[in-house]
Each structure stands twice: as C-alpha cells, then as structure tokens.
C-alpha positions, 0 to 999 in steps of 0.5 A: 501490392498491399491493400489499404486495410493491410497497410493500416494494420501494419502501421497500427502494429508499428505504433503499438510496439513504441507505446506502452499500452498496458493499464496503470498498476494500482496494487501495492508491489515493489517501489509503490509510493505509500502515505504515512498516516500516523504521527511518528516523527520519521513519518512526518518528516518524510511527508513534509519533504514530499519524499513518501516512503516506497515499498520494498517488500510485501510479506505475503505469498502473492507479493501483492499488498492488501489491507492488513498486510505487512510491508517493508518500506524505505523511508528517509534512507532507513528500512522500516516495517509497516501495516497497510490500513487503506488502499486505492486498488479495487476492494472486495464487497463492503471494504472501503476504497481510499484516495491514497495508499495508507500505511502505519509505521510499526517496529519489529514486535508489532507496536506502532511508532506513532501515538495517533492515526489521522485517518479512518481505518476499515472495520474489518481490519480488527478482525484480520489483525486479530488473526495475525496477532495470534498466528504470528506472535506480535501484538498488532492489536495496539495499532487498533487502540491508537486509531480514533475512527473506524469506517 
C-alpha cells in the first residue's frame, strides 16, 4: 500500500518527465536570433521581412557569444560574419544590458557592410576591439568609427 505522500511524489515525477522545466537560454549560441543594427542593405531587407539572422557559429573557445565576439550568421540564404555589440544576457558590472541581441555585419577583413550604426554601443567595446585588431590582423576599429553614440 502506498501512502498519500508517496502517491503525490510519484505523480510529480510523472509530470516533470513530460514538461520541460529548464529555464530559457539567454546566451548567444547556435540558432539564436539576432538583430542587425547597421544600415547594410542585406540587414535592412532581412529585418523588414521579419526574418532576422540566426547564429551559425561563435568564434571563441566556449561557443557562447559575449560583447565583441565574432559570429557567423545565416541571413537571407547567405552566410555573413558579424560582431556582437549588445546582448540581452546577464552582463558583468558596468556593462550595459540591452533589450535585444544586436549585431553589426562585417566582411572577411573586418570592415563593416553598413555606413552607420543606429543604436548606442558600449564604451568597453573600444578596448575589446582594439585588442582583437592587434591580435587578429583585421581592422575592427572601423566599426567604432561609424558608431554615433556610446554608453
């Protein structure tokens, strides 16, 4: 004979097997939807159609994107590279948290595809991109030049 408490425990376990109880992932990983914030032609068309780009690959060891990381995205049936300039996920102290996952599209040598960035960019991105410019050989400082506002 089973007691009343044991029956409740068994029913809770049966329910938890059918319902997914893990929290929502707020990190930039594969298949994460991003928002293009520059005025590149392909980015404007994709956002106007309501088909935002999706992350295919994150170029770092952890495969989880942080501010300033380079990602490969699928946009309008093409593969493009981009730099993450704002994230929704929980940030370190003094790093702003954004309402959406913001992306600036770049080409292979690091120059941005657009000529203007519409949203404010974190100030700490200056130091991150300067370090990556010296280490990788690509010129990411052009991205800072087209930004109009910094937080």
